[in-house]
PyMOL commands that place a pseudoatom at each C-alpha (Angstrom):
pseudoatom trace, name=CA, resn=UNK, resi=1, chain=A, elem=C, hetatm=0, pos=[20.125, -48.964, -18.966]
pseudoatom trace, name=CA, resn=UNK, resi=2, chain=A, elem=C, hetatm=0, pos=[18.479, -48.510, -22.352]
pseudoatom trace, name=CA, resn=UNK, resi=3, chain=A, elem=C, hetatm=0, pos=[21.737, -47.382, -23.962]
pseudoatom trace, name=CA, resn=UNK, resi=4, chain=A, elem=C, hetatm=0, pos=[23.956, -50.238, -22.820]
pseudoatom trace, name=CA, resn=UNK, resi=5, chain=A, elem=C, hetatm=0, pos=[22.527, -53.718, -23.138]
pseudoatom trace, name=CA, resn=UNK, resi=6, chain=A, elem=C, hetatm=0, pos=[23.162, -56.604, -20.790]
pseudoatom trace, name=CA, resn=UNK, resi=7, chain=A, elem=C, hetatm=0, pos=[25.042, -58.431, -23.563]
pseudoatom trace, name=CA, resn=UNK, resi=8, chain=A, elem=C, hetatm=0, pos=[27.572, -55.590, -23.831]
pseudoatom trace, name=CA, resn=UNK, resi=9, chain=A, elem=C, hetatm=0, pos=[28.070, -54.893, -20.136]
pseudoatom trace, name=CA, resn=UNK, resi=10, chain=A, elem=C, hetatm=0, pos=[27.678, -57.614, -17.519]
pseudoatom trace, name=CA, resn=UNK, resi=11, chain=A, elem=C, hetatm=0, pos=[25.414, -56.905, -14.598]
pseudoatom trace, name=CA, resn=UNK, resi=12, chain=A, elem=C, hetatm=0, pos=[28.029, -57.070, -11.878]
pseudoatom trace, name=CA, resn=UNK, resi=13, chain=A, elem=C, hetatm=0, pos=[28.954, -55.388, -8.598]
pseudoatom trace, name=CA, resn=UNK, resi=14, chain=A, elem=C, hetatm=0, pos=[28.832, -51.924, -10.145]
pseudoatom trace, name=CA, resn=UNK, resi=15, chain=A, elem=C, hetatm=0, pos=[25.163, -52.316, -11.086]
pseudoatom trace, name=CA, resn=UNK, resi=16, chain=A, elem=C, hetatm=0, pos=[23.912, -52.769, -7.509]
pseudoatom trace, name=CA, resn=UNK, resi=17, chain=A, elem=C, hetatm=0, pos=[23.455, -49.014, -7.088]
pseudoatom trace, name=CA, resn=UNK, resi=18, chain=A, elem=C, hetatm=0, pos=[21.275, -48.845, -10.187]
pseudoatom trace, name=CA, resn=UNK, resi=19, chain=A, elem=C, hetatm=0, pos=[19.143, -51.691, -8.851]
pseudoatom trace, name=CA, resn=UNK, resi=20, chain=A, elem=C, hetatm=0, pos=[18.830, -49.845, -5.547]
pseudoatom trace, name=CA, resn=UNK, resi=21, chain=A, elem=C, hetatm=0, pos=[17.705, -46.693, -7.364]
pseudoatom trace, name=CA, resn=UNK, resi=22, chain=A, elem=C, hetatm=0, pos=[15.006, -48.695, -9.152]
pseudoatom trace, name=CA, resn=UNK, resi=23, chain=A, elem=C, hetatm=0, pos=[13.815, -50.164, -5.855]
pseudoatom trace, name=CA, resn=UNK, resi=24, chain=A, elem=C, hetatm=0, pos=[13.743, -46.847, -4.016]
pseudoatom trace, name=CA, resn=UNK, resi=25, chain=A, elem=C, hetatm=0, pos=[11.962, -45.200, -6.964]
pseudoatom trace, name=CA, resn=UNK, resi=26, chain=A, elem=C, hetatm=0, pos=[9.170, -47.760, -6.779]
pseudoatom trace, name=CA, resn=UNK, resi=27, chain=A, elem=C, hetatm=0, pos=[10.303, -49.731, -9.824]
pseudoatom trace, name=CA, resn=UNK, resi=28, chain=A, elem=C, hetatm=0, pos=[10.352, -52.933, -7.776]
pseudoatom trace, name=CA, resn=UNK, resi=29, chain=A, elem=C, hetatm=0, pos=[10.082, -55.339, -10.689]
pseudoatom trace, name=CA, resn=UNK, resi=30, chain=A, elem=C, hetatm=0, pos=[13.036, -53.773, -12.524]
pseudoatom trace, name=CA, resn=UNK, resi=31, chain=A, elem=C, hetatm=0, pos=[15.131, -53.585, -9.362]
pseudoatom trace, name=CA, resn=UNK, resi=32, chain=A, elem=C, hetatm=0, pos=[14.473, -57.170, -8.363]
pseudoatom trace, name=CA, resn=UNK, resi=33, chain=A, elem=C, hetatm=0, pos=[15.148, -58.423, -11.889]
pseudoatom trace, name=CA, resn=UNK, resi=34, chain=A, elem=C, hetatm=0, pos=[18.430, -56.536, -12.011]
pseudoatom trace, name=CA, resn=UNK, resi=35, chain=A, elem=C, hetatm=0, pos=[19.500, -57.872, -8.614]
pseudoatom trace, name=CA, resn=UNK, resi=36, chain=A, elem=C, hetatm=0, pos=[18.643, -61.379, -9.814]
pseudoatom trace, name=CA, resn=UNK, resi=37, chain=A, elem=C, hetatm=0, pos=[20.872, -60.910, -12.858]
pseudoatom trace, name=CA, resn=UNK, resi=38, chain=A, elem=C, hetatm=0, pos=[23.682, -59.510, -10.702]
pseudoatom trace, name=CA, resn=UNK, resi=39, chain=A, elem=C, hetatm=0, pos=[23.471, -62.473, -8.334]
pseudoatom trace, name=CA, resn=UNK, resi=40, chain=A, elem=C, hetatm=0, pos=[23.469, -64.887, -11.249]
pseudoatom trace, name=CA, resn=UNK, resi=41, chain=A, elem=C, hetatm=0, pos=[26.618, -63.303, -12.704]
pseudoatom trace, name=CA, resn=UNK, resi=42, chain=A, elem=C, hetatm=0, pos=[28.435, -63.434, -9.358]
pseudoatom trace, name=CA, resn=UNK, resi=43, chain=A, elem=C, hetatm=0, pos=[27.246, -66.970, -8.710]
pseudoatom trace, name=CA, resn=UNK, resi=44, chain=A, elem=C, hetatm=0, pos=[28.501, -68.208, -12.097]
pseudoatom trace, name=CA, resn=UNK, resi=45, chain=A, elem=C, hetatm=0, pos=[31.882, -66.581, -11.518]
pseudoatom trace, name=CA, resn=UNK, resi=46, chain=A, elem=C, hetatm=0, pos=[32.220, -68.022, -8.019]
pseudoatom trace, name=CA, resn=UNK, resi=47, chain=A, elem=C, hetatm=0, pos=[31.115, -71.442, -9.212]
pseudoatom trace, name=CA, resn=UNK, resi=48, chain=A, elem=C, hetatm=0, pos=[33.837, -71.352, -11.862]
pseudoatom trace, name=CA, resn=UNK, resi=49, chain=A, elem=C, hetatm=0, pos=[36.527, -70.277, -9.391]
pseudoatom trace, name=CA, resn=UNK, resi=50, chain=A, elem=C, hetatm=0, pos=[35.451, -72.860, -6.831]
pseudoatom trace, name=CA, resn=UNK, resi=51, chain=A, elem=C, hetatm=0, pos=[35.715, -75.588, -9.478]
pseudoatom trace, name=CA, resn=UNK, resi=52, chain=A, elem=C, hetatm=0, pos=[39.383, -74.815, -10.136]
pseudoatom trace, name=CA, resn=UNK, resi=53, chain=A, elem=C, hetatm=0, pos=[42.238, -76.630, -8.513]
pseudoatom trace, name=CA, resn=UNK, resi=54, chain=A, elem=C, hetatm=0, pos=[44.101, -74.307, -6.147]
pseudoatom trace, name=CA, resn=UNK, resi=55, chain=A, elem=C, hetatm=0, pos=[47.145, -74.170, -8.458]
pseudoatom trace, name=CA, resn=UNK, resi=56, chain=A, elem=C, hetatm=0, pos=[44.945, -72.476, -11.108]
pseudoatom trace, name=CA, resn=UNK, resi=57, chain=A, elem=C, hetatm=0, pos=[43.505, -69.806, -8.795]
pseudoatom trace, name=CA, resn=UNK, resi=58, chain=A, elem=C, hetatm=0, pos=[46.596, -67.594, -8.860]
pseudoatom trace, name=CA, resn=UNK, resi=59, chain=A, elem=C, hetatm=0, pos=[45.620, -63.998, -9.610]
pseudoatom trace, name=CA, resn=UNK, resi=60, chain=A, elem=C, hetatm=0, pos=[41.912, -64.565, -9.010]
pseudoatom trace, name=CA, resn=UNK, resi=61, chain=A, elem=C, hetatm=0, pos=[41.786, -63.113, -5.495]
pseudoatom trace, name=CA, resn=UNK, resi=62, chain=A, elem=C, hetatm=0, pos=[40.406, -59.745, -6.586]
pseudoatom trace, name=CA, resn=UNK, resi=63, chain=A, elem=C, hetatm=0, pos=[37.619, -61.031, -8.868]
pseudoatom trace, name=CA, resn=UNK, resi=64, chain=A, elem=C, hetatm=0, pos=[36.755, -63.684, -6.304]
pseudoatom trace, name=CA, resn=UNK, resi=65, chain=A, elem=C, hetatm=0, pos=[36.560, -61.036, -3.587]
pseudoatom trace, name=CA, resn=UNK, resi=66, chain=A, elem=C, hetatm=0, pos=[34.520, -58.588, -5.647]
pseudoatom trace, name=CA, resn=UNK, resi=67, chain=A, elem=C, hetatm=0, pos=[31.974, -61.269, -6.490]
pseudoatom trace, name=CA, resn=UNK, resi=68, chain=A, elem=C, hetatm=0, pos=[31.711, -62.304, -2.842]
pseudoatom trace, name=CA, resn=UNK, resi=69, chain=A, elem=C, hetatm=0, pos=[31.298, -58.619, -1.963]
pseudoatom trace, name=CA, resn=UNK, resi=70, chain=A, elem=C, hetatm=0, pos=[28.560, -58.382, -4.592]
pseudoatom trace, name=CA, resn=UNK, resi=71, chain=A, elem=C, hetatm=0, pos=[26.482, -61.022, -2.882]
pseudoatom trace, name=CA, resn=UNK, resi=72, chain=A, elem=C, hetatm=0, pos=[27.219, -59.554, 0.548]
pseudoatom trace, name=CA, resn=UNK, resi=73, chain=A, elem=C, hetatm=0, pos=[26.114, -56.079, -0.576]
pseudoatom trace, name=CA, resn=UNK, resi=74, chain=A, elem=C, hetatm=0, pos=[22.931, -57.489, -2.074]
pseudoatom trace, name=CA, resn=UNK, resi=75, chain=A, elem=C, hetatm=0, pos=[22.292, -59.267, 1.217]
pseudoatom trace, name=CA, resn=UNK, resi=76, chain=A, elem=C, hetatm=0, pos=[22.714, -56.020, 3.162]
pseudoatom trace, name=CA, resn=UNK, resi=77, chain=A, elem=C, hetatm=0, pos=[20.511, -54.109, 0.722]
pseudoatom trace, name=CA, resn=UNK, resi=78, chain=A, elem=C, hetatm=0, pos=[17.785, -56.739, 0.802]
pseudoatom trace, name=CA, resn=UNK, resi=79, chain=A, elem=C, hetatm=0, pos=[17.791, -56.791, 4.625]
pseudoatom trace, name=CA, resn=UNK, resi=80, chain=A, elem=C, hetatm=0, pos=[17.591, -52.999, 4.804]
pseudoatom trace, name=CA, resn=UNK, resi=81, chain=A, elem=C, hetatm=0, pos=[14.663, -52.932, 2.351]
pseudoatom trace, name=CA, resn=UNK, resi=82, chain=A, elem=C, hetatm=0, pos=[12.846, -55.867, 3.946]
pseudoatom trace, name=CA, resn=UNK, resi=83, chain=A, elem=C, hetatm=0, pos=[13.274, -58.160, 0.959]
pseudoatom trace, name=CA, resn=UNK, resi=84, chain=A, elem=C, hetatm=0, pos=[13.385, -61.372, 2.988]
pseudoatom trace, name=CA, resn=UNK, resi=85, chain=A, elem=C, hetatm=0, pos=[13.360, -63.916, 0.123]
pseudoatom trace, name=CA, resn=UNK, resi=86, chain=A, elem=C, hetatm=0, pos=[16.317, -62.207, -1.553]
pseudoatom trace, name=CA, resn=UNK, resi=87, chain=A, elem=C, hetatm=0, pos=[18.109, -61.900, 1.786]
pseudoatom trace, name=CA, resn=UNK, resi=88, chain=A, elem=C, hetatm=0, pos=[17.652, -65.635, 2.363]
pseudoatom trace, name=CA, resn=UNK, resi=89, chain=A, elem=C, hetatm=0, pos=[18.993, -66.497, -1.100]
pseudoatom trace, name=CA, resn=UNK, resi=90, chain=A, elem=C, hetatm=0, pos=[22.011, -64.237, -0.816]
pseudoatom trace, name=CA, resn=UNK, resi=91, chain=A, elem=C, hetatm=0, pos=[22.791, -65.384, 2.732]
pseudoatom trace, name=CA, resn=UNK, resi=92, chain=A, elem=C, hetatm=0, pos=[22.800, -69.006, 1.593]
pseudoatom trace, name=CA, resn=UNK, resi=93, chain=A, elem=C, hetatm=0, pos=[25.129, -68.137, -1.290]
pseudoatom trace, name=CA, resn=UNK, resi=94, chain=A, elem=C, hetatm=0, pos=[27.499, -66.256, 1.011]
pseudoatom trace, name=CA, resn=UNK, resi=95, chain=A, elem=C, hetatm=0, pos=[27.709, -69.220, 3.361]
pseudoatom trace, name=CA, resn=UNK, resi=96, chain=A, elem=C, hetatm=0, pos=[28.110, -71.736, 0.543]
pseudoatom trace, name=CA, resn=UNK, resi=97, chain=A, elem=C, hetatm=0, pos=[30.817, -69.921, -1.390]
pseudoatom trace, name=CA, resn=UNK, resi=98, chain=A, elem=C, hetatm=0, pos=[32.657, -68.731, 1.692]
pseudoatom trace, name=CA, resn=UNK, resi=99, chain=A, elem=C, hetatm=0, pos=[33.006, -72.349, 2.726]
pseudoatom trace, name=CA, resn=UNK, resi=100, chain=A, elem=C, hetatm=0, pos=[34.030, -73.470, -0.788]
pseudoatom trace, name=CA, resn=UNK, resi=101, chain=A, elem=C, hetatm=0, pos=[36.528, -70.686, -1.408]
pseudoatom trace, name=CA, resn=UNK, resi=102, chain=A, elem=C, hetatm=0, pos=[38.024, -69.823, 1.943]
pseudoatom trace, name=CA, resn=UNK, resi=103, chain=A, elem=C, hetatm=0, pos=[38.189, -73.076, 3.884]
pseudoatom trace, name=CA, resn=UNK, resi=104, chain=A, elem=C, hetatm=0, pos=[41.367, -74.995, 3.245]
for i in range(1, 104): cmd.bond("trace and resi %d" % i, "trace and resi %d" % (i + 1))
show_as sticks, trace
zoom trace
């Protein structure tokens, strides 16, 4: 984490495992902060995609799916570790973006 800054590598789906390691190692503050950044990145991406007209969403299925999976995985992790506030936030995001992106 010290070698690659947040500005050079976005905190995305692939950083969830690092956040989990922090949490399980007792570095709760670092883990929670990292998960917050990961959620923010996914949320911004999903907000952008959901703002597009359907004719401009071609080719965005994979990034849309990976960002939904990001929030889902954070939800599962937060439930398994008893992090209720984070579970509530991620559950609300899942419901909101699922409705916006997958209901036609």
